[in-house]
Backbone and ligand atoms as CSV (ligand in chain L), in Angstrom:
chain,resi,resn,atom,element,x,y,z
A,1,MET,N,N,33.888,-21.589,256.663
A,1,MET,CA,C,35.165,-20.977,257.062
A,1,MET,C,C,36.112,-22.049,257.637
A,2,LEU,N,N,37.394,-21.856,257.345
A,2,LEU,CA,C,38.406,-22.793,257.850
A,2,LEU,C,C,38.525,-22.634,259.367
A,3,LYS,N,N,38.485,-23.759,260.097
A,3,LYS,CA,C,38.618,-23.698,261.563
A,3,LYS,C,C,39.991,-23.187,261.959
A,4,GLU,N,N,40.079,-22.675,263.180
A,4,GLU,CA,C,41.348,-22.111,263.667
A,4,GLU,C,C,42.493,-23.143,263.645
A,5,THR,N,N,42.164,-24.348,264.067
A,5,THR,CA,C,43.196,-25.393,264.122
A,5,THR,C,C,43.750,-25.692,262.726
A,6,LEU,N,N,42.827,-25.745,261.757
A,6,LEU,CA,C,43.282,-26.028,260.390
A,6,LEU,C,C,43.956,-24.809,259.773
A,7,THR,N,N,43.492,-23.616,260.154
A,7,THR,CA,C,44.155,-22.399,259.656
A,7,THR,C,C,45.610,-22.419,260.098
A,8,LYS,N,N,45.835,-22.834,261.334
A,8,LYS,CA,C,47.217,-22.892,261.847
A,8,LYS,C,C,48.021,-23.945,261.074
A,9,ALA,N,N,47.401,-25.100,260.878
A,9,ALA,CA,C,48.111,-26.178,260.169
A,9,ALA,C,C,48.466,-25.748,258.741
A,10,PHE,N,N,47.512,-25.141,258.040
A,10,PHE,CA,C,47.787,-24.700,256.663
A,10,PHE,C,C,48.809,-23.555,256.654
A,11,SER,N,N,48.701,-22.639,257.621
A,11,SER,CA,C,49.653,-21.508,257.662
A,11,SER,C,C,51.071,-22.015,257.932
A,12,ASP,N,N,51.199,-22.979,258.840
A,12,ASP,CA,C,52.526,-23.549,259.113
A,12,ASP,C,C,53.077,-24.212,257.852
A,13,GLN,N,N,52.178,-24.822,257.099
A,13,GLN,CA,C,52.625,-25.474,255.867
A,13,GLN,C,C,53.070,-24.437,254.831
A,14,VAL,N,N,52.382,-23.296,254.778
A,14,VAL,CA,C,52.808,-22.211,253.869
A,14,VAL,C,C,54.253,-21.840,254.202
A,15,ASN,N,N,54.541,-21.719,255.492
A,15,ASN,CA,C,55.897,-21.383,255.931
A,15,ASN,C,C,56.892,-22.455,255.458
A,16,LYS,N,N,56.492,-23.717,255.579
A,16,LYS,CA,C,57.397,-24.807,255.159
A,16,LYS,C,C,57.625,-24.785,253.646
A,17,GLU,N,N,56.592,-24.406,252.907
A,17,GLU,CA,C,56.753,-24.340,251.446
A,17,GLU,C,C,57.705,-23.198,251.084
A,18,PHE,N,N,57.581,-22.061,251.778
A,18,PHE,CA,C,58.514,-20.965,251.536
A,18,PHE,C,C,59.937,-21.393,251.909
A,19,TYR,N,N,60.060,-22.110,253.041
A,19,TYR,CA,C,61.389,-22.596,253.434
A,19,TYR,C,C,61.946,-23.528,252.355
A,20,SER,N,N,61.080,-24.397,251.812
A,20,SER,CA,C,61.534,-25.324,250.758
A,20,SER,C,C,62.084,-24.525,249.582
A,21,SER,N,N,61.368,-23.460,249.225
A,21,SER,CA,C,61.816,-22.634,248.111
A,21,SER,C,C,63.188,-22.021,248.409
A,22,TYR,N,N,63.326,-21.538,249.613
A,22,TYR,CA,C,64.584,-20.909,250.037
A,22,TYR,C,C,65.725,-21.939,250.052
A,23,LEU,N,N,65.408,-23.142,250.549
A,23,LEU,CA,C,66.398,-24.218,250.585
A,23,LEU,C,C,66.877,-24.559,249.175
A,24,TYR,N,N,65.920,-24.671,248.229
A,24,TYR,CA,C,66.300,-25.041,246.866
A,24,TYR,C,C,67.045,-23.915,246.157
A,25,LEU,N,N,66.766,-22.667,246.550
A,25,LEU,CA,C,67.553,-21.558,245.997
A,25,LEU,C,C,68.999,-21.676,246.471
A,26,ALA,N,N,69.180,-22.004,247.758
A,26,ALA,CA,C,70.542,-22.164,248.300
A,26,ALA,C,C,71.252,-23.314,247.592
A,27,MET,N,N,70.517,-24.389,247.307
A,27,MET,CA,C,71.108,-25.531,246.607
A,27,MET,C,C,71.453,-25.149,245.167
A,28,SER,N,N,70.589,-24.332,244.560
A,28,SER,CA,C,70.843,-23.869,243.199
A,28,SER,C,C,72.131,-23.041,243.170
A,29,ALA,N,N,72.283,-22.160,244.144
A,29,ALA,CA,C,73.487,-21.325,244.212
A,29,ALA,C,C,74.730,-22.205,244.371
A,30,TYR,N,N,74.621,-23.204,245.259
A,30,TYR,CA,C,75.760,-24.109,245.480
A,30,TYR,C,C,76.130,-24.831,244.182
A,31,ALA,N,N,75.110,-25.365,243.489
A,31,ALA,CA,C,75.368,-26.115,242.251
A,31,ALA,C,C,76.013,-25.203,241.208
A,32,GLU,N,N,75.489,-24.000,241.085
A,32,GLU,CA,C,76.049,-23.071,240.088
A,32,GLU,C,C,77.501,-22.732,240.426
A,33,GLN,N,N,77.747,-22.489,241.707
A,33,GLN,CA,C,79.111,-22.109,242.099
A,33,GLN,C,C,80.105,-23.262,242.000
A,34,THR,N,N,79.581,-24.503,241.963
A,34,THR,CA,C,80.516,-25.626,241.817
A,34,THR,C,C,80.572,-26.107,240.358
A,35,GLY,N,N,79.988,-25.327,239.453
A,35,GLY,CA,C,80.135,-25.603,238.025
A,35,GLY,C,C,79.051,-26.466,237.404
A,36,TYR,N,N,77.983,-26.743,238.158
A,36,TYR,CA,C,76.891,-27.561,237.612
A,36,TYR,C,C,75.701,-26.664,237.274
A,37,LYS,N,N,75.774,-26.047,236.111
A,37,LYS,CA,C,74.724,-25.084,235.745
A,37,LYS,C,C,73.374,-25.753,235.490
A,38,GLY,N,N,73.404,-26.980,234.949
A,38,GLY,CA,C,72.154,-27.695,234.665
A,38,GLY,C,C,71.462,-28.090,235.967
A,39,ILE,N,N,72.236,-28.568,236.932
A,39,ILE,CA,C,71.677,-28.952,238.234
A,39,ILE,C,C,71.168,-27.694,238.948
A,40,ALA,N,N,71.910,-26.599,238.783
A,40,ALA,CA,C,71.473,-25.316,239.360
A,40,ALA,C,C,70.118,-24.930,238.776
A,41,ASN,N,N,69.943,-25.156,237.478
A,41,ASN,CA,C,68.659,-24.850,236.833
A,41,ASN,C,C,67.542,-25.698,237.438
A,42,TRP,N,N,67.819,-26.974,237.636
A,42,TRP,CA,C,66.818,-27.897,238.201
A,42,TRP,C,C,66.349,-27.389,239.566
A,43,PHE,N,N,67.318,-26.961,240.386
A,43,PHE,CA,C,66.962,-26.456,241.720
A,43,PHE,C,C,66.237,-25.116,241.638
A,44,PHE,N,N,66.603,-24.311,240.665
A,44,PHE,CA,C,65.938,-23.019,240.515
A,44,PHE,C,C,64.461,-23.226,240.153
A,45,VAL,N,N,64.208,-24.188,239.257
A,45,VAL,CA,C,62.830,-24.515,238.887
A,45,VAL,C,C,62.081,-25.069,240.108
A,46,GLN,N,N,62.773,-25.913,240.861
A,46,GLN,CA,C,62.170,-26.502,242.068
A,46,GLN,C,C,61.810,-25.393,243.069
A,47,ALA,N,N,62.684,-24.404,243.198
A,47,ALA,CA,C,62.421,-23.279,244.109
A,47,ALA,C,C,61.161,-22.529,243.666
A,48,GLN,N,N,60.998,-22.349,242.349
A,48,GLN,CA,C,59.812,-21.655,241.834
A,48,GLN,C,C,58.545,-22.463,242.103
A,49,GLU,N,N,58.664,-23.792,241.971
A,49,GLU,CA,C,57.497,-24.658,242.245
A,49,GLU,C,C,57.065,-24.545,243.701
A,50,GLU,N,N,58.060,-24.538,244.593
A,50,GLU,CA,C,57.736,-24.465,246.022
A,50,GLU,C,C,57.080,-23.124,246.360
A,51,MET,N,N,57.558,-22.082,245.708
A,51,MET,CA,C,56.959,-20.759,245.899
A,51,MET,C,C,55.497,-20.788,245.431
A,52,ALA,N,N,55.264,-21.448,244.297
A,52,ALA,CA,C,53.886,-21.566,243.778
A,52,ALA,C,C,53.012,-22.332,244.773
A,53,HIS,N,N,53.574,-23.365,245.409
A,53,HIS,CA,C,52.807,-24.121,246.418
A,53,HIS,C,C,52.429,-23.208,247.583
A,54,ALA,N,N,53.421,-22.418,248.043
A,54,ALA,CA,C,53.182,-21.536,249.197
A,54,ALA,C,C,52.061,-20.551,248.898
A,55,ILE,N,N,52.130,-19.924,247.736
A,55,ILE,CA,C,51.130,-18.911,247.364
A,55,ILE,C,C,49.753,-19.555,247.185
A,56,HIS,N,N,49.758,-20.720,246.564
A,56,HIS,CA,C,48.496,-21.444,246.327
A,56,HIS,C,C,47.801,-21.758,247.657
A,57,MET,N,N,48.594,-22.210,248.631
A,57,MET,CA,C,48.038,-22.578,249.932
A,57,MET,C,C,47.578,-21.336,250.701
A,58,TYR,N,N,48.361,-20.279,250.590
A,58,TYR,CA,C,47.990,-18.995,251.217
A,58,TYR,C,C,46.638,-18.530,250.653
A,59,GLN,N,N,46.507,-18.614,249.318
A,59,GLN,CA,C,45.258,-18.162,248.696
A,59,GLN,C,C,44.080,-19.029,249.138
A,60,TYR,N,N,44.367,-20.306,249.371
A,60,TYR,CA,C,43.290,-21.203,249.817
A,60,TYR,C,C,42.790,-20.797,251.204
A,61,ILE,N,N,43.724,-20.460,252.097
A,61,ILE,CA,C,43.333,-20.025,253.450
A,61,ILE,C,C,42.422,-18.794,253.337
A,62,MET,N,N,42.816,-17.856,252.492
A,62,MET,CA,C,42.032,-16.635,252.296
A,62,MET,C,C,40.656,-16.962,251.700
A,63,GLU,N,N,40.663,-17.867,250.726
A,63,GLU,CA,C,39.412,-18.239,250.055
A,63,GLU,C,C,38.420,-18.837,251.047
A,64,ARG,N,N,38.951,-19.505,252.077
A,64,ARG,CA,C,38.099,-20.121,253.094
A,64,ARG,C,C,37.722,-19.129,254.184
A,65,GLY,N,N,38.036,-17.864,253.983
A,65,GLY,CA,C,37.595,-16.823,254.914
A,65,GLY,C,C,38.398,-16.720,256.188
A,66,ALA,N,N,39.595,-17.326,256.210
A,66,ALA,CA,C,40.419,-17.292,257.426
A,66,ALA,C,C,41.592,-16.326,257.242
A,67,THR,N,N,42.236,-16.006,258.360
A,67,THR,CA,C,43.408,-15.116,258.318
A,67,THR,C,C,44.661,-15.953,258.484
A,68,PRO,N,N,45.528,-15.956,257.483
A,68,PRO,CA,C,46.744,-16.783,257.603
A,68,PRO,C,C,47.684,-16.280,258.680
A,69,GLY,N,N,48.397,-17.208,259.300
A,69,GLY,CA,C,49.419,-16.826,260.281
A,69,GLY,C,C,50.764,-16.702,259.559
A,70,PHE,N,N,51.604,-15.837,260.061
A,70,PHE,CA,C,52.929,-15.642,259.456
A,70,PHE,C,C,54.008,-15.905,260.491
A,71,GLY,N,N,55.123,-16.464,260.044
A,71,GLY,CA,C,56.214,-16.737,260.982
A,71,GLY,C,C,57.557,-16.509,260.320
A,72,VAL,N,N,58.598,-16.777,261.063
A,72,VAL,CA,C,59.960,-16.596,260.552
A,72,VAL,C,C,60.295,-17.737,259.597
A,73,ILE,N,N,60.908,-17.393,258.484
A,73,ILE,CA,C,61.391,-18.440,257.583
A,73,ILE,C,C,62.872,-18.654,257.905
A,74,GLN,N,N,63.154,-19.874,258.297
A,74,GLN,CA,C,64.510,-20.271,258.710
A,74,GLN,C,C,65.538,-20.089,257.584
A,75,ALA,N,N,66.776,-19.847,257.947
A,75,ALA,CA,C,67.837,-19.780,256.925
A,75,ALA,C,C,68.221,-21.202,256.515
A,76,PRO,N,N,68.389,-21.454,255.220
A,76,PRO,CA,C,68.774,-22.807,254.789
A,76,PRO,C,C,70.284,-23.015,254.912
A,77,PRO,N,N,70.732,-24.273,254.875
A,77,PRO,CA,C,72.190,-24.496,254.824
A,77,PRO,C,C,72.718,-23.990,253.485
A,78,THR,N,N,73.980,-23.588,253.465
A,78,THR,CA,C,74.542,-23.080,252.210
A,78,THR,C,C,75.791,-23.863,251.771
A,79,THR,N,N,76.252,-24.763,252.647
A,79,THR,CA,C,77.413,-25.564,252.234
A,79,THR,C,C,77.014,-27.039,252.234
A,80,PHE,N,N,77.514,-27.746,251.252
A,80,PHE,CA,C,77.158,-29.154,251.081
A,80,PHE,C,C,78.424,-29.932,250.737
A,81,ALA,N,N,78.331,-31.251,250.958
A,81,ALA,CA,C,79.526,-32.075,250.701
A,81,ALA,C,C,79.467,-32.713,249.318
A,82,GLY,N,N,79.075,-31.957,248.321
A,82,GLY,CA,C,79.032,-32.485,246.951
A,82,GLY,C,C,77.605,-32.675,246.458
A,83,ILE,N,N,77.485,-32.993,245.165
A,83,ILE,CA,C,76.171,-33.096,244.516
A,83,ILE,C,C,75.330,-34.240,245.089
A,84,HIS,N,N,75.992,-35.364,245.374
A,84,HIS,CA,C,75.252,-36.501,245.950
A,84,HIS,C,C,74.634,-36.092,247.293
A,85,ASP,N,N,75.429,-35.407,248.096
A,85,ASP,CA,C,74.951,-34.957,249.409
A,85,ASP,C,C,73.756,-34.009,249.271
A,86,VAL,N,N,73.806,-33.120,248.278
A,86,VAL,CA,C,72.699,-32.172,248.079
A,86,VAL,C,C,71.402,-32.949,247.840
A,87,PHE,N,N,71.452,-33.918,246.904
A,87,PHE,CA,C,70.223,-34.660,246.597
A,87,PHE,C,C,69.787,-35.544,247.776
A,88,ALA,N,N,70.743,-36.057,248.544
A,88,ALA,CA,C,70.367,-36.849,249.730
A,88,ALA,C,C,69.611,-35.947,250.713
A,89,GLN,N,N,70.069,-34.704,250.839
A,89,GLN,CA,C,69.385,-33.766,251.749
A,89,GLN,C,C,68.000,-33.377,251.214
A,90,VAL,N,N,67.871,-33.337,249.885
A,90,VAL,CA,C,66.555,-33.044,249.296
A,90,VAL,C,C,65.575,-34.153,249.695
A,91,LEU,N,N,66.036,-35.409,249.574
A,91,LEU,CA,C,65.136,-36.514,249.907
A,91,LEU,C,C,64.698,-36.427,251.367
A,92,THR,N,N,65.651,-36.196,252.263
A,92,THR,CA,C,65.305,-36.084,253.692
A,92,THR,C,C,64.297,-34.955,253.903
A,93,HIS,N,N,64.525,-33.844,253.228
A,93,HIS,CA,C,63.610,-32.704,253.391
A,93,HIS,C,C,62.220,-33.049,252.850
A,94,GLU,N,N,62.167,-33.656,251.670
A,94,GLU,CA,C,60.859,-33.966,251.088
A,94,GLU,C,C,60.111,-35.016,251.913
A,95,GLN,N,N,60.852,-35.929,252.537
A,95,GLN,CA,C,60.180,-36.916,253.402
A,95,GLN,C,C,59.547,-36.206,254.600
A,96,TYR,N,N,60.235,-35.201,255.097
A,96,TYR,CA,C,59.713,-34.402,256.204
A,96,TYR,C,C,58.442,-33.639,255.759
A,97,VAL,N,N,58.497,-33.073,254.542
A,97,VAL,CA,C,57.325,-32.345,254.022
A,97,VAL,C,C,56.158,-33.318,253.817
A,98,THR,N,N,56.457,-34.507,253.322
A,98,THR,CA,C,55.400,-35.507,253.112
A,98,THR,C,C,54.689,-35.816,254.428
A,99,GLU,N,N,55.467,-36.007,255.483
A,99,GLU,CA,C,54.859,-36.291,256.798
A,99,GLU,C,C,53.964,-35.151,257.239
A,100,SER,N,N,54.433,-33.938,256.988
A,100,SER,CA,C,53.680,-32.754,257.376
A,100,SER,C,C,52.353,-32.652,256.595
A,101,ILE,N,N,52.427,-32.917,255.297
A,101,ILE,CA,C,51.220,-32.880,254.445
A,101,ILE,C,C,50.253,-33.991,254.881
A,102,ASN,N,N,50.803,-35.183,255.146
A,102,ASN,CA,C,49.943,-36.291,255.578
A,102,ASN,C,C,49.249,-35.974,256.894
A,103,ALA,N,N,49.972,-35.288,257.784
A,103,ALA,CA,C,49.371,-34.921,259.077
A,103,ALA,C,C,48.199,-33.951,258.863
A,104,ILE,N,N,48.338,-33.051,257.892
A,104,ILE,CA,C,47.227,-32.128,257.604
A,104,ILE,C,C,46.037,-32.905,257.028
A,105,ALA,N,N,46.335,-33.861,256.154
A,105,ALA,CA,C,45.256,-34.678,255.572
A,105,ALA,C,C,44.494,-35.402,256.688
A,106,THR,N,N,45.241,-35.965,257.633
A,106,THR,CA,C,44.608,-36.666,258.755
A,106,THR,C,C,43.753,-35.695,259.579
A,107,GLN,N,N,44.304,-34.509,259.803
A,107,GLN,CA,C,43.578,-33.514,260.602
A,107,GLN,C,C,42.275,-33.075,259.908
A,108,THR,N,N,42.337,-32.887,258.588
A,108,THR,CA,C,41.107,-32.477,257.873
A,108,THR,C,C,40.040,-33.572,257.987
A,109,MET,N,N,40.487,-34.835,257.982
A,109,MET,CA,C,39.525,-35.945,258.107
A,109,MET,C,C,38.892,-35.925,259.490
A,110,LYS,N,N,39.769,-35.771,260.506
A,110,LYS,CA,C,39.280,-35.775,261.895
A,110,LYS,C,C,38.296,-34.644,262.132
A,111,GLU,N,N,38.555,-33.511,261.483
A,111,GLU,CA,C,37.711,-32.341,261.710
A,111,GLU,C,C,36.577,-32.233,260.688
A,112,ASN,N,N,36.405,-33.319,259.933
A,112,ASN,CA,C,35.316,-33.372,258.943
A,112,ASN,C,C,35.311,-32.208,257.970
A,113,ASP,N,N,36.502,-31.748,257.610
A,113,ASP,CA,C,36.594,-30.662,256.636
A,113,ASP,C,C,36.850,-31.287,255.260
A,114,HIS,N,N,35.765,-31.594,254.575
A,114,HIS,CA,C,35.889,-32.318,253.301
A,114,HIS,C,C,36.589,-31.488,252.230
A,115,ALA,N,N,36.299,-30.185,252.223
A,115,ALA,CA,C,36.931,-29.299,251.227
A,115,ALA,C,C,38.440,-29.238,251.476
A,116,GLY,N,N,38.814,-29.099,252.748
A,116,GLY,CA,C,40.234,-29.040,253.101
A,116,GLY,C,C,40.933,-30.338,252.742
A,117,TYR,N,N,40.240,-31.449,252.963
A,117,TYR,CA,C,40.793,-32.772,252.634
A,117,TYR,C,C,41.044,-32.865,251.129
A,118,ASN,N,N,40.040,-32.423,250.382
A,118,ASN,CA,C,40.138,-32.452,248.930
A,118,ASN,C,C,41.306,-31.598,248.450
A,119,PHE,N,N,41.462,-30.435,249.064
A,119,PHE,CA,C,42.556,-29.528,248.694
A,119,PHE,C,C,43.912,-30.179,248.963
A,120,ILE,N,N,44.063,-30.738,250.147
A,120,ILE,CA,C,45.393,-31.238,250.549
A,120,ILE,C,C,45.767,-32.518,249.793
A,121,MET,N,N,44.759,-33.212,249.263
A,121,MET,CA,C,45.078,-34.443,248.534
A,121,MET,C,C,45.934,-34.181,247.286
A,122,TRP,N,N,45.801,-32.992,246.692
A,122,TRP,CA,C,46.672,-32.650,245.547
A,122,TRP,C,C,48.132,-32.719,245.996
A,123,TYR,N,N,48.371,-32.237,247.222
A,123,TYR,CA,C,49.740,-32.204,247.755
A,123,TYR,C,C,50.231,-33.600,248.136
A,124,VAL,N,N,49.314,-34.441,248.572
A,124,VAL,CA,C,49.690,-35.831,248.888
A,124,VAL,C,C,50.241,-36.487,247.615
A,125,ASP,N,N,49.530,-36.299,246.505
A,125,ASP,CA,C,49.987,-36.877,245.229
A,125,ASP,C,C,51.290,-36.233,244.768
A,126,GLU,N,N,51.374,-34.931,244.933
A,126,GLU,CA,C,52.571,-34.186,244.515
A,126,GLU,C,C,53.815,-34.703,245.244
A,127,GLN,N,N,53.653,-35.007,246.539
A,127,GLN,CA,C,54.808,-35.494,247.312
A,127,GLN,C,C,55.270,-36.861,246.807
A,128,VAL,N,N,54.312,-37.701,246.389
A,128,VAL,CA,C,54.687,-39.018,245.844
A,128,VAL,C,C,55.566,-38.811,244.610
A,129,GLU,N,N,55.114,-37.891,243.746
A,129,GLU,CA,C,55.867,-37.591,242.521
A,129,GLU,C,C,57.250,-37.026,242.837
A,130,GLU,N,N,57.291,-36.086,243.774
A,130,GLU,CA,C,58.568,-35.448,244.106
A,130,GLU,C,C,59.557,-36.464,244.666
A,131,GLU,N,N,59.090,-37.289,245.607
A,131,GLU,CA,C,60.001,-38.278,246.194
A,131,GLU,C,C,60.493,-39.264,245.132
A,132,ALA,N,N,59.592,-39.645,244.217
A,132,ALA,CA,C,59.989,-40.598,243.170
A,132,ALA,C,C,61.065,-39.979,242.280
A,133,GLY,N,N,60.894,-38.724,241.923
A,133,GLY,CA,C,61.876,-38.033,241.076
A,133,GLY,C,C,63.240,-37.942,241.744
A,134,ILE,N,N,63.242,-37.628,243.023
A,134,ILE,CA,C,64.518,-37.508,243.749
A,134,ILE,C,C,65.155,-38.892,243.907
A,135,ASN,N,N,64.337,-39.895,244.217
A,135,ASN,CA,C,64.874,-41.253,244.363
A,135,ASN,C,C,65.537,-41.716,243.073
A,136,ASP,N,N,64.942,-41.327,241.955
A,136,ASP,CA,C,65.479,-41.700,240.658
A,136,ASP,C,C,66.872,-41.075,240.466
A,137,ILE,N,N,66.975,-39.788,240.762
A,137,ILE,CA,C,68.276,-39.107,240.622
A,137,ILE,C,C,69.288,-39.718,241.591
A,138,LEU,N,N,68.850,-39.982,242.818
A,138,LEU,CA,C,69.767,-40.548,243.825
A,138,LEU,C,C,70.264,-41.936,243.429
A,139,ALA,N,N,69.376,-42.737,242.834
A,139,ALA,CA,C,69.782,-44.089,242.417
A,139,ALA,C,C,70.862,-43.984,241.342
A,140,LYS,N,N,70.657,-43.057,240.400
A,140,LYS,CA,C,71.667,-42.881,239.340
A,140,LYS,C,C,72.983,-42.408,239.956
A,141,LEU,N,N,72.898,-41.495,240.907
A,141,LEU,CA,C,74.120,-40.990,241.547
A,141,LEU,C,C,74.844,-42.091,242.308
A,142,SER,N,N,74.073,-42.979,242.961
A,142,SER,CA,C,74.721,-44.071,243.700
A,142,SER,C,C,75.420,-45.020,242.752
A,143,ASN,N,N,74.791,-45.266,241.599
A,143,ASN,CA,C,75.375,-46.230,240.659
A,143,ASN,C,C,76.535,-45.661,239.845
A,144,PHE,N,N,76.371,-44.390,239.422
A,144,PHE,CA,C,77.359,-43.852,238.459
A,144,PHE,C,C,78.014,-42.552,238.916
A,145,GLY,N,N,77.706,-42.120,240.145
A,145,GLY,CA,C,78.137,-40.804,240.612
A,145,GLY,C,C,79.632,-40.546,240.606
A,146,ASP,N,N,80.448,-41.633,240.545
A,146,ASP,CA,C,81.907,-41.428,240.555
A,146,ASP,C,C,82.449,-41.157,239.146
A,147,ASP,N,N,81.578,-41.310,238.163
A,147,ASP,CA,C,82.022,-41.151,236.776
A,147,ASP,C,C,81.772,-39.700,236.310
A,148,PRO,N,N,82.844,-38.960,235.995
A,148,PRO,CA,C,82.662,-37.563,235.571
A,148,PRO,C,C,81.784,-37.446,234.320
A,149,GLY,N,N,81.850,-38.459,233.456
A,149,GLY,CA,C,81.019,-38.451,232.236
A,149,GLY,C,C,79.544,-38.499,232.596
A,150,PHE,N,N,79.227,-39.294,233.630
A,150,PHE,CA,C,77.821,-39.377,234.053
A,150,PHE,C,C,77.364,-38.027,234.624
A,151,LEU,N,N,78.211,-37.426,235.463
A,151,LEU,CA,C,77.834,-36.140,236.066
A,151,LEU,C,C,77.638,-35.077,234.980
A,152,TYR,N,N,78.442,-35.153,233.943
A,152,TYR,CA,C,78.308,-34.217,232.824
A,152,TYR,C,C,76.951,-34.421,232.140
A,153,SER,N,N,76.591,-35.694,231.909
A,153,SER,CA,C,75.312,-35.928,231.214
A,153,SER,C,C,74.115,-35.650,232.145
A,154,LEU,N,N,74.269,-35.892,233.452
A,154,LEU,CA,C,73.183,-35.560,234.390
A,154,LEU,C,C,72.953,-34.040,234.394
A,155,ASP,N,N,74.064,-33.309,234.397
A,155,ASP,CA,C,73.965,-31.848,234.385
A,155,ASP,C,C,73.221,-31.374,233.129
A,156,ASN,N,N,73.536,-32.000,231.994
A,156,ASN,CA,C,72.849,-31.634,230.736
A,156,ASN,C,C,71.370,-31.982,230.799
A,157,GLU,N,N,71.084,-33.159,231.367
A,157,GLU,CA,C,69.683,-33.615,231.456
A,157,GLU,C,C,68.870,-32.641,232.321
A,158,LEU,N,N,69.431,-32.248,233.449
A,158,LEU,CA,C,68.678,-31.401,234.381
A,158,LEU,C,C,68.600,-29.944,233.911
A,159,ALA,N,N,69.436,-29.612,232.942
A,159,ALA,CA,C,69.395,-28.253,232.356
A,159,ALA,C,C,68.106,-28.043,231.563
A,160,ALA,N,N,67.485,-29.159,231.161
A,160,ALA,CA,C,66.305,-29.052,230.293
A,160,ALA,C,C,65.016,-28.759,231.066
A,161,ARG,N,N,65.071,-28.831,232.385
A,161,ARG,CA,C,63.835,-28.633,233.156
A,161,ARG,C,C,63.353,-27.180,233.042
A,162,VAL,N,N,62.038,-27.035,232.814
A,162,VAL,CA,C,61.457,-25.696,232.672
A,162,VAL,C,C,60.343,-25.544,233.702
A,163,PHE,N,N,60.217,-24.358,234.254
A,163,PHE,CA,C,59.146,-24.127,235.233
A,163,PHE,C,C,57.791,-24.033,234.525
A,164,VAL,N,N,56.846,-24.836,235.013
A,164,VAL,CA,C,55.475,-24.763,234.518
A,164,VAL,C,C,54.617,-24.517,235.738
A,165,ASN,N,N,53.897,-23.421,235.742
A,165,ASN,CA,C,53.061,-23.103,236.901
A,165,ASN,C,C,52.010,-24.201,237.105
A,166,PRO,N,N,52.049,-24.887,238.260
A,166,PRO,CA,C,51.073,-25.968,238.462
A,166,PRO,C,C,49.645,-25.453,238.665
A,167,PHE,N,N,49.511,-24.157,238.906
A,167,PHE,CA,C,48.160,-23.605,239.158
A,167,PHE,C,C,47.896,-22.418,238.228
A,168,PRO,N,N,47.880,-22.646,236.891
A,168,PRO,CA,C,47.760,-21.496,235.988
A,168,PRO,C,C,46.391,-20.809,236.090
L,1,OFO,FE1,FE,55.900,-28.263,248.026
L,1,OFO,O1,O,56.433,-29.831,247.327
L,1,OFO,FE2,FE,58.146,-30.330,247.919
L,1,OFO,O2,O,58.342,-29.575,249.485
């Protein structure tokens, strides 16, 4: 059975994953309302992924015989200072999530919970991928973000993203 301390850590993380989903939905709405339908799609897919993370982690707590804790999910910001600002805020948020996931990994090691460690390592890798993807978009925005032609092609590129359930 998952220890109480780890149950709390995993439950808090479930809340953060739900918040991430909510944040990306707000970003999707902003992008759509400012005319970037492809970027809105990218955020919508991201919101679905975060929801999948939350549910996956919730199910893991249950599978380990523990009772998940529930809390308030904070309201996300809804106004942004442009597309570059949105992605800059995504990076800051994902760095915060990475720290949180790493702290859980450390805690599972300290508490000798090998199964929990194994579970959370998927998320450690996932955060590396997520940060790399955002850094890539941010680098392009820094280099070419003032060019409307680039923003048009970025919007088209991000329109192609499709949700694939990471835990089928
Ligand atoms: Fe759940 O991966 Fe980002 O936050």
